[in-house]
N, C-alpha and C positions, 0 to 999 in steps of 0.2 A: 504493500500500499504506499502510495506517495504520501510523505509527510506534509502536512499543512505548512510548515516553515519554510521549506524549500524554496518556493518562490520568493517569499518574503526576504529571505537571506540574500538572494541575488539583487533584490531591489535596493537594500541598503548597504550592500558591501562596499566598503571604502568611504563612506559618507559619515561625517559628523552627525551626531544625534540632535535633530533640529529642535528648538526651543518654540513652543506654541506662541502665536501671536497674542497681544492683548485681547482683541476680539474672539480669537479661538478659544482662550482661557475663559473669557466671559460666557462663552456658550456651554461650559461644562457645568456639571451639577457642583453646587457649593461644596459638597463633601470632598469632591476631587480637587477644587481649588485650594482648599485648607490642606495643606501637604502634610500636616502633622496631627494624627489623632492617637489619643491614649487609650490603649486596649489592655487586657488583663496581662498580656506578655510584654508590655512595655510601651514607651512611646514609638508610634509607628511613622516612619518617614518615608514619605511617597512623592517624590519629585519628578518621577517619571510614570506615564500612563500610556496604555496601549499595549496589547499582547495578541499574538496569532494563533495561541494554542488551542483554542475553541473548546475548552473543557465545559461539558454542558452545565455543570453545577457551580461554575465560577461565581464569585461574590461581584464580580464586574456587572452583573445583571442588576444588582442593587443600586448601581451608580449610573445606570443607562449608557454605559459606554462599551457595552460587550462587542459592539461592531467596529470599535476603534482598534485596528490590528496593528498599525504601525507605532511602535513606542515613540513617544515625544516627550521632551522634557518641559516642565514648568518653569524652571530656573536652572541656573549652573550648580555645579556640585558644591563650590565654595559657598554660595548663598544659601543652599539647603543646609549645610553643616552650620553656617552660622545661625540659622533660624532655629535649628534643633538646641543648639548649645545655649541659646538665649531664651528658650521656652520657659515659661513661668513654672512650669511643673519638672523641668529636667533638673536632676541632682546628680552632681559628678560621683562616679563610683557606686551609685545606688540604682538609679533609674535603669531598667533594662531597656533596650532599644531593638526595634525591628527595622529591616530595610526592605523596601519595595515589596510588601507582601499584601497589598491592597488592589493594584492596578496593572501589574506587569509581573514578569518573572524576572528576577534580578540575574540570571545567568544566561539570559538571550544574548546573541552575538553582539547586538549594539549596545545593550544595557549593562553587560558584564563590566566594561571598563570603568563605568561609573560607579558600579558597586564597589569594585575593588578599591577606586579612588576615595570613595567615601570612608571605607575602612581605614585606609591611609590617613586621612585627615583625622578621624577620630582618635587613632593610635598616637598620632603626633602630640595631641593634646594630653598624653600620659594618663588618659582615663583608664579605670579598670572595669567599666560597666559591662555587663553581659550584651552581645551584639549578635542577634538572631538573623540568619540569611535563609529563608525558605525558597526551595527551588525544585522543580521537576524536570529541568532540562540538563544539558551536558556540562559534567565537570571534567576537565582535563588534568593531567599531572601538573601542567604548568601553572594551573590555577592553584592546585594546592600548595605548590612552592611559594606563591604570594600570600596565601592564607597563612602559612606557616612562619611568614617573616613579621608578623605583628607581634609585638612584645608586651604589650600593656593591656589592650581590650581583650575579653574573653569571647572569643568568636565560636559560634556554633552554627553548623551547616546542617539544616533540617532538609532531608531529601524526601519529598512527598512521593508516595507510591501507593496506588490504590489496587492495581491489578484488574481493575475494571476492563473488559475486553469487548464492550459495546462501542464499536467505532463512532456512533452518532453522540455518544455520551463523553467519551474520551478518546479523542482521535490519536493522541500520542501513545504510541507503544508504550507500555509500562517497562519493557526492557530498556528504554533510554534512562530512566530513573534507577533501575536495577544496577545497571552499568556505573552510573555516576556515584551512587552509594558505595559500590565497591571500590571504585577509584580514589574517592574522598577518603574512605576508611583506611585504606592501605597506605595512604600517604600522610595521614594525619600525624602530627608532631604536637604543635601548640594548640591547634584549634580542636574541637570535638565534632563529632558526627551523630545525628539522630535519625533512625529510620522512622519517618513520618507516615506511619501506616493509616492512611484515611484517603476519602471517607469509606468506611466499611457500610455496605448497604445491603439489606435483605433482597435476595433475588438477582443482584448485580455481581457480588463478588464475595459472597459467604459460603460458598460450597467447601466441602472439605478440601479439595484440592487448592482452591484459593487461599485457605486459611495456612495450609501447609507451606504454600509458597511464601506467603506473608512472613511465616514464622522462620523459614530458611534464611530470609534477609536480615532477620535480627542478629545473625552471626557477623555481619558486616558493619556494625554501628557499635556505638558506646553505649546506647540505650534506645529503646523501642517506645514510641507513643502509639497508642491506637485510640481511635475515635470515630465518630459518626458524621452525619450530613447535616450542614445548615440547608434547610429546605424552605427558605422564605418565600412569601407569595410570588416574587418576581421569578424565581427558579422554578417553582411549581408550575407557573404559568408557561415558562419556556418548555418545560417537559411536556405540558399538555398541547401547546401549539405545535410541537414538532413531532408528535405521536410517539414519544419515548416512553418505556415503562415507567409507570408512576409508583414509587415505592411506598408512599405514605398519602393518606388522605388529608393531611393536615399540614400547615407551614408554621410550627411554632417558633418562638423568638430564639430558643436555645438549640444547640445540635442535638440530633436524634440518634441514639444507639440504644435500642431495645435491650431490656434486662436478658432476654432469652439469647440474644446474639452475643452479648457480653459473656454469657456464661458459656457458650460454645467456643469462644476465642480462648478463654482461660483454661477450659478443658483440653482444647487442642494444644495449647502450650504445655500442660503436663504430659500429654501423650507423645507430642512430636520433640519436645525440648525447645529451649531457646538459647541463643548465644549471647544476647545482652538482655538485661532484665526489662520487663514490661511496665509501662507506667500508663495511667488514665489522663494525667495531665502534662501539658507541655513543659510547664516550669520545673515539675518534678524531675522529668527526665534531663532537662538541660543542666539543672544544678548537680544532679547526680553524676552527669558526665564531666563535670569540673570539679567535683569533690567538695560541694559547699551546700549549705543548708537552703531550703526552698524559699525564694524570695517573695512567694505568694502566701507563705503561712499556712499551707494546707495541712499541716500536722494537727491542727484543730479538728479537721473533719476526719476522723480517725478510720472510717470504713474505707477512705480512699487509699490508706496505707497498708491494706492488708496483703499487697502484693509487692511492697517496696523491700529491698534489701535492708538487712538489719543495720548495715553500716550508715545508710542513708537516714533511717529512723533516727538513729542515734545523733546524727549531725543536726536533723531538723528539731529534735526534742531539745538539744543543748541550745539552740538559737530562738526557740519559741517561747515568748513570756507574755503573760497577760498584763496589760497596762492598766494604770489607775483610771478610774472613770473621770476623775477631774481632767487629766491631761487629755484623754481622748475627746472628751466633751468639748474642750477648748479648741482642740484641731478641728473638730466637725463644725463648731460654729464659725471659725476662721474661714471656713470653705463654703459657709452659706447653708450648712445643714444643722442636724441636731443628732446627739446620741440618744438611741433608744435603750439598749443594753448592751452589756459585754458578758457574754457567757462562755462555756469552755469550749465552744465550737468556732464563734465569730464575733467580731464587734457589727452591732445592728444599728443602722442609722436610718433617718429620714430626711427627705429633701435635697438629697445628693444625686446627680447623675453619674454615670460610670466614671468619667475622667477623674473628678476629685476622689471618688470611692478608690480607684486604683492607685492614686498618688498616696492615700492614707495607707493601703494595704502594702506597697511597696516600702514606705517609710517605716512602718511598724512590724512588718513580716508576721502580720495576722490577718486573717480573713476578714473583709469587710463587706457586709451584705445591706442591701435594700430592704427594709421592712415590708414594702409593698410587693416584693419580689422574691417569696422566701425559696430557700433551698430545701427540697424534700430529703429526708433521711434515706441514704443509701441510693439515690438517684444520681450522685456525683456531679452535681451542678449541670446535668442534662435536661432536655425536655421531658416532661411526665409522659409522653407518648410512648407506649410500650413497657411502662412500669407500673405495676399495680399500686393504688394509692393506698390500700390497707394490706398489711402482711399478716397473714394468718400465724398464730404461735401453735407450736405443737404441745 
C-alpha cells in the first residue's frame, strides 16, 4: 500500500517550513492559535500545525484542521521557546513539557528539525524538566544521537503504536512505529523510550493476536503505557460519515477503555509476559523510566498502583505528602478557585478549570480533582462507559 506521506515528502523536500500569514492564522480556531495548552502531562507547546498521516481518531478533528495536511509554523522556534519559558504557569525544573502533540507529528520530515532544535533551546537553558515527544513516525539512528546529546532536560520519546490494521482508520502501517520503537530503544542512552500502546479499541485491535504483538513490543521500551480511545463527538461523527466501524454509542469527555478489555490486557500480560512494566498512566511510565516519583501524584489513587513495580511505588510513596488545608486553600484562591477538601486520594477543588488544576497538581505532586467531575473508584480516571457503577461484593 502506498503510504499517504509519500507525495507530501516530495512536495516539501528541500523547502523551509513556511510560517502561516496573519490572515491564515486568523482563520484557525482559537485553540490552535494559542500555541500553549496546559494538559495533565504538562505544558503542551504546539507552534507547528498540519499533518498528513490521516489517523481517523486524531484529535485534530476537535480543532477543525484535520484537512490541513502540510505542516506549517505559527512562529519561529526561538519565539515559541520564549513564549513557553515566559508562560505564567511554567516553573523551571518542575513543569513537564510536551512538544507538538496536538496538531502534527514531531518526527515528520519537515517538522523534525524544529523538534530537535526546540529540545536544544530548552537544554541550553540548563533546565531539568521532563520533555515528552510523542510520535508514530520514523526515528533514525542519527536522530537518536541528537537525542542522546542533551545533558540537562529529561527527554522521553513515546512511540505510539496501536496495531490497528483497518486502513481507513489508520493508514500508517503500524510496522513503521514498531521499527521506530526498536531503533529508539536500541540507541537510548540519556533519553528514555515508552511504548505508547494506544488506542486499544474493542473490535479493532483487541484480538489475542493484537494483544500478543503489543506485549512483544514492550521488550523494546523502558516502560509501556496502555490506554483507550478519545471518542469525542467530532471523531464519532467522522467515523459515522465515513462508514467506519463505530466502537461505541457515546462520545464521553474522558478516554474509553472498558473494564473487560483492561482485564484481558492484564491477563494476556501474565500469560505472554512483558519486557517492560505496564502502566495505566503516562506520567507513571515516564517517571519510572527516569527513576523518579510520579509528578502527577497518582500514588493517592492506590488502585492505579497495583501493577506498578515495587521500586516505583517506594519512590512515589517517599515523595507523596498530604499538604495543609490552609496552604492548599490559599493556593486555590490565588488561582481563582476554592478548596473543597483534602482526602487520602486527592485535593478536591471547585471553580478551577483544567490548567490551574494541573499547575497545582504538578506543584504539589498530589492529585487535584474538580468536585463537579468526580473520579469513580477503580475507573482509573477513564470514562464510565464500560465500567459498572456498582461493584457487587462477594
